[in-house]
N, C-alpha and C positions, 0 to 999 in steps of 0.2 A: 596248842594251847589249854584247849579244853580235856586233851588229854594229859597233859604236865598234868592240871590241878587236880584231875580224877585221880591219876596217882603218887601226887604230896598231898592230901585231903588230910587234917589237921586239925581241921577250925573244931567251935564250938559246936555247929548241930551235924558233927562229921557221923552220926552217928544213923543220924535219919536219913545221910546218902550213902554210908556205908549199908543201908539197909535195901535205900532204891538201888545197888549197882549191881547189890550181891543180886534181887529179881531179877535186872533185866540182864547178868551175862547168863541167868539162867534162862532165859528164854535163848540166847541169842550159841550156845555150845549141845554137845549131842549128851542127849536123856543118859546115858553112864558118866557123862561128868556131872552133873545137873545138884546129884545131892551130895557130891563132894565139897562145894563152896558155902563159906561162911563170912562174914565177920573178918575171919580173923587169919584167910590163907585171899581173901578172893584179887588181890591184884599182883600174885602170881598168874591167876587166869586171866585179868583183864590184859597186862602184861602179854603173856599167849597167844590172847586174844588180835592187839594191837599187831604184832609182828605180822600174825597169820595174814592179815589181812593188807595188808602193807606187800609183802609178797610177792 
């Protein structure tokens, strides 16, 4: 449920949540990927992380 909520975020406080997710992802991903994450593309990185963790 949490994963789905994060991936489909679009609420009124969405910008703050997006920034939080970006910062959390930066801490979870390798150094070479960290600079590529933004509020515009974080969902792609989040999906990749979930897929990797579920395998």
